[in-house]
C-alpha positions in Angstrom: 28.4 -27.8 13.7 26.5 -30.7 12.6 23.9 -30.0 10.3 20.5 -31.4 11.5 18.2 -33.4 9.7 16.0 -30.6 8.7 18.6 -28.3 7.0 19.5 -31.6 5.4 16.6 -32.1 3.9 15.9 -28.4 3.0 19.4 -28.2 1.3 19.0 -31.3 -0.5 15.6 -30.0 -2.2 16.8 -26.5 -3.0 19.9 -28.1 -4.6 17.7 -30.6 -6.8 15.8 -27.4 -7.6 18.5 -25.4 -7.9 20.1 -27.4 -10.6 17.1 -26.8 -12.9 17.1 -23.1 -12.2 20.9 -22.9 -13.5 20.0 -24.9 -16.6 17.1 -22.6 -17.3 19.0 -19.9 -16.5 21.6 -20.7 -19.2 18.8 -20.0 -21.9 17.6 -16.8 -20.7 20.0 -15.0 -22.8 18.6 -17.0 -26.1 15.6 -15.7 -25.3 16.0 -11.9 -25.0 15.1 -11.5 -28.5 11.7 -12.3 -27.9 8.8 -10.1 -26.3 6.9 -12.9 -25.0 9.2 -15.7 -24.6 11.8 -14.6 -21.5 8.7 -13.8 -19.0 6.7 -17.0 -20.4 10.0 -19.0 -19.8 10.9 -17.5 -16.4 7.0 -18.2 -15.1 7.6 -21.8 -16.1 10.9 -22.3 -14.7 9.5 -20.8 -11.4 6.6 -23.1 -11.3 9.1 -26.1 -12.2 11.4 -25.2 -9.1 8.3 -24.9 -6.8 7.0 -28.3 -7.9 10.7 -29.8 -7.4 10.6 -28.1 -3.7 7.3 -29.6 -2.9 8.0 -33.1 -4.3 11.2 -33.1 -2.4 10.1 -31.7 1.0 6.6 -33.3 1.3 8.3 -36.9 0.5 10.9 -35.9 3.5 8.3 -34.7 5.8 4.9 -36.2 5.3 2.1 -34.4 6.6 3.9 -31.0 6.7 2.0 -27.9 5.4 3.2 -25.8 2.7 2.9 -21.7 2.4 4.3 -20.9 -1.2 4.8 -18.1 -3.5 3.0 -19.9 -6.6 0.8 -22.7 -5.1 -0.3 -20.5 -2.2 -1.1 -22.6 1.0 -1.2 -26.5 1.6 -2.8 -27.5 4.9 -1.0 -30.4 6.3 -1.7 -32.2 9.6 -2.7 -30.1 12.4 0.1 -29.8 14.9 2.6 -30.1 12.5 5.2 -27.5 10.8 4.8 -26.1 7.6 7.5 -25.0 5.0 7.4 -21.5 3.5 8.8 -21.7 0.2 10.0 -18.9 -2.5 11.1 -21.0 -5.3 12.7 -18.2 -7.2 13.4 -15.0 -5.4 14.8 -12.4 -7.7 12.4 -13.3 -10.6 13.4 -10.0 -12.5 16.9 -10.5 -12.2 16.5 -14.3 -13.6 14.4 -12.7 -16.3 17.3 -10.3 -17.5 20.0 -13.0 -17.2 21.4 -11.3 -14.1 23.0 -14.0 -12.1 21.7 -12.7 -8.6 18.6 -14.8 -7.5 17.9 -17.5 -4.8 15.7 -20.0 -3.4 14.3 -19.6 -0.2 13.1 -22.2 2.5 11.8 -21.9 6.2 10.2 -24.0 8.7 7.3 -22.4 10.8 6.0 -24.1 13.7 2.3 -24.1 14.6 1.3 -22.5 17.7 -1.1 -24.0 20.5 -4.7 -23.5 19.8 -4.1 -22.6 16.1 -2.1 -20.1 13.9 1.4 -19.8 13.2 4.2 -19.0 15.6 8.0 -18.7 15.2 10.5 -19.7 12.1 13.1 -22.2 13.4 14.9 -23.2 10.6 15.7 -21.4 7.7 17.7 -21.9 3.9 18.7 -19.4 1.4 20.5 -21.2 -1.5 21.9 -19.2 -4.6 22.3 -21.9 -7.3 24.8 -19.6 -9.3 27.3 -19.1 -6.8 26.6 -22.4 -4.9 26.3 -20.7 -1.7 24.0 -22.1 1.1 22.8 -20.0 3.8 21.4 -21.8 7.0 20.2 -21.2 10.4 18.4 -22.7 13.5 17.2 -21.4 16.1 19.6 -21.4 18.9 22.4 -22.9 16.6 23.4 -19.8 15.0 24.2 -18.9 11.2 25.8 -20.7 8.9 27.6 -20.0 5.4 28.2 -24.0 4.4 30.3 -25.0 7.5 31.5 -21.3 8.4 29.6 -19.6 11.3 28.1 -16.2 10.1 28.2 -12.7 12.3 26.6 -9.6 11.4 29.4 -6.8 10.7 31.1 -5.1 13.7 30.9 -1.4 11.9 29.2 1.1 14.3 29.3 4.3 12.5 26.7 4.6 9.7 29.2 7.0 7.9 31.1 3.4 7.5 28.1 1.1 6.7 26.8 -0.2 3.5 22.9 -0.5 3.4 20.5 -2.5 1.4 17.3 -1.7 0.3 14.4 -2.6 -2.4 12.9 0.4 -4.4 9.3 0.4 -5.2 8.8 -0.3 -9.1 5.6 -0.2 -11.2 2.3 -1.4 -9.1 4.3 -2.4 -6.2 5.2 -0.2 -3.1 5.3 3.3 -2.0 7.4 5.2 -3.9 6.9 8.4 -1.7 7.6 6.8 1.8 10.8 5.1 0.4 12.0 8.6 -1.4 11.6 10.0 2.4 13.6 7.5 3.9 16.1 7.3 1.1 16.5 11.0 1.6 17.1 10.6 5.3 19.5 7.4 5.0 21.7 8.2 2.0 23.6 11.7 3.5 24.3 9.4 6.2 25.8 6.4 5.1 29.0 5.1 2.9 26.6 3.6 0.3 23.2 1.9 -0.6 22.6 -0.8 -2.7 19.3 -2.3 -4.6 20.5 -5.7 -6.0 16.8 -7.3 -6.1 16.3 -10.3 -3.9 15.3 -9.8 -0.2 16.4 -13.3 0.9 19.9 -12.7 -0.4 19.9 -8.8 1.3 19.1 -10.6 4.6 21.5 -13.4 4.0 24.3 -10.6 3.2 23.5 -8.7 6.6 23.7 -11.9 8.3 27.1 -12.8 6.8 28.3 -8.9 7.4 28.4 -8.0 3.4 25.8 -5.4 4.1 25.5 -3.7 7.4 21.9 -2.7 7.3 18.5 -3.5 5.5 15.4 -1.7 5.0 12.2 -2.3 2.7 8.4 -2.5 2.9 5.8 -4.3 1.1 7.8 -8.0 1.1 5.8 -11.0 1.5 6.6 -13.6 4.2 8.2 -16.2 1.8 10.5 -13.5 1.0 11.7 -12.5 4.3 10.8 -15.8 6.8 14.4 -17.1 6.1 16.3 -14.3 5.9 14.8 -12.8 9.2 16.1 -16.1 11.3 19.7 -15.8 9.4 19.8 -12.0 10.8 18.9 -13.2 14.2 21.0 -16.2 14.4 23.9 -14.3 13.2 23.5 -11.9 16.2 21.4 -9.2 14.3 18.2 -7.4 14.8 15.0 -7.3 12.7 12.3 -4.9 13.2 9.4 -3.3 11.8 9.8 0.7 10.8 9.0 1.6 14.7 11.3 -0.6 16.3 8.5 -2.9 17.4 8.2 -6.9 16.7 5.5 -6.6 14.1 7.6 -6.6 10.9 5.6 -9.3 9.0 2.3 -8.0 10.1 3.1 -4.7 8.9 5.2 -5.8 6.2 8.1 -3.2 7.4 11.7 -4.6 7.5 14.9 -3.1 9.3 17.9 -5.1 9.9 21.2 -5.1 10.9 23.6 -5.1 14.0 22.4 -3.7 17.2 24.2 -0.5 16.8 23.2 -0.1 13.0 19.7 -1.2 13.3 19.2 1.4 16.1 20.5 4.2 14.2 18.8 3.3 10.9 15.6 2.6 12.8 15.6 6.4 14.2 16.5 7.7 10.5 13.4 5.9 9.1 11.1 6.4 11.9 12.4 10.1 11.6 11.8 10.6 8.2 8.1 9.1 8.3 7.4 11.0 11.4 8.1 14.4 9.3 5.6 14.2 6.7 
């Protein structure tokens, strides 16, 4: 599969920002002795990566809008797409010198008459492993030049499921606990690695069989959702509908796993 111009633009920007993140990541261990130092340092690394991405992407696609985690929304020319950017997904991992974080970029198309529609291109780049996951609508999902497909396992007792766990000030622990209680006895294992963009990329790659999480922002999931779908998987809200971003509820997996996981999640919430 030939890589298109827009994927080339996104990957070039991500690799440039990723080089700086790798360099900054190498400094983290030296900062762990300071209470304030690591958090301040990571904030600056995050912002610097976002600036690099903005500069590279806006130069290559002038007039396009942006929705970014740090800078927020920057309007572009009416009728042109926008980039959805998370410059450092997995900030807590980065802060604690855990080498599991990513840059996430998605392209979202404008709707006729206003508003935003489908995501048509996506890239998730892991700077430490130099893995570049990308997808375009109708052209499949890829890891570099290797086509990705969701895992073929059909039975939950064989499946490894990924999730995110609520933490201080974020998420609904009661809801998560109910879902965990319903899912955990049925599956081979549950993992929490702390970067939703990579969780979804790994579902697309067949490393994980399924995923659930809530209270995520659009920049956390926009690229990963397209990767899963282009790899032959499904993404829905907890009710099995197509309002995942609106409800901030996400279930992903192959057709068989998604269906079974969604029923467990819905059942856990129905029995409150």
